[in-house]
N, C-alpha and C positions, 0 to 999 in steps of 0.2 A: 504491499497499499504507499509506503513512504516512497519506497523508489521511482513506484509508478510518479506520484505526486512532483516528484524531484526535476524527472523526465518530462513531466508538463512544465512546469516551469524554465526548465532550460530551451522549451520550444517556443513559448511563448517571449522569454525578457531577453536583451542582449546581455550576452557574457564580456567580459575583459578581454580585450585583446593582448595590452601591451598598455603601460604606463609610467609613466616617467616624470620627474619635475623640473620644469623649464624655467633656467636661471635667469635667462635674458626677459623674460615677463614676469617672473617671481609667480608662476601660478603651477598646477598641478595638472595636466594633459592625461586623461585616458582615453583610449582607443576602443572600439566595439564592437561585438561581431555583425555587429547591422553595418557596418563605417560608417557610423556617428564617432564623431569625436568629441570630449565634455573634455573643459579646460575651468579651472575653478581657483579664487585664491584661498591659498591653506589659513590666512587669519580670519574666514567665514565659518570653519570647520572646527568643530567638539574634537580637541586634542592633539589638536595642529595649530593653533591660533600663537602660540608662543616658540614653535619649532623653529630654527637656527637651518637656512638650505643647505646646508651641510649633512643634516637629521633629513633631509624629506628626499637624498638623493637616492636613497633604496627603496623601492618598494616590491614591496613583493604581490605576487594573482594568489587568489584561495586557490586550490583542487576546483570547484564550483564553477569559480570563474564570476563569482559575484559579488568580489568583496576584493575590498587591496588593504593589505597592512604598510605599516609605518614603522620596521622595529626598536629603532632609534630611539623612536617616543611611544612605543606598546598603544600605537592607535589604530583600531579597526575601524575602515567605511565600508556598510552596504551598500553596492554602487543600485540596486533598486528604488532603494531609499532616496539613496543620494539624487537620482532620475524625478526622482515625486518630490524634491526640494525639500528633503529632511537632511538637512547639515551636523545633525546633531538629537542630543535626549528632547522629549519633549520641554523639560525645565531648563534645558540651555540653551533651548531655540527661544523659547518664552523669556527669560535673562537678555535674549540679546535686544527682543524686540522693544523689551523696559530699557533697555538701554540706547535704542535707536529715537524713543517718543521720546527722555527724556531731555535729547540732545535740540529737541525740537523749539525752533524763537518764533512762533505764529504771536502775530497780536495781541490774541486772548491770553496766550500765555505771559506776553511782558508783562499787560494790564495784573492779570493775577498778578503776579509778583511784586507792582508797585504796588497793587492794595494794599498787600499782605504787610511788605515793607512801613507802609505806615500805620497800622498794626500791631505795630513791635518788631517782626519778623517772626522766622521761625522760635517756637519756644525752645529753651533752654532743656538738656539732658542735665536730671538731678545726677549727682557727685555723691556714691555711698561711701564712707567713708568707716 
C-alpha cells in the first residue's frame, strides 16, 4: 500500500534532478524532472536564513528526489512543499509574516504611533527585584 502511494506520488510530482548554490546570484537553484528550474534566496527558508555561502555549497538529494539536504547546517527541504510556497514550518512562516507586517509604514500606522506617543507611549515593563 505504501509503495503504491509512493509510486503514485512520483508519477504526479516532479523530482529533483540536481541542485546547487549559485554564488553569483546568492540563490539555491533546483532543476526538476519536469524541466522546471526553481531558485530562491536561502534567507527566505527556515534553517538556511543564517547559513554562509560555504555551508550552502554541498547539497544532497534524497533518494526519492523529493527532498534536498544541507549537511553543513543540518537542514532538510521538502521540495513539493517548497513548490506550494511553504518555506518552513507554520510557526516560522507566521513569524516571518509578522516581521513583514511590523515593517509596514502606512499612514494609518504612523497616525496610530503618533496618537500612542501623545498618550505617553508604550507602558514600561515592571522590573522584578
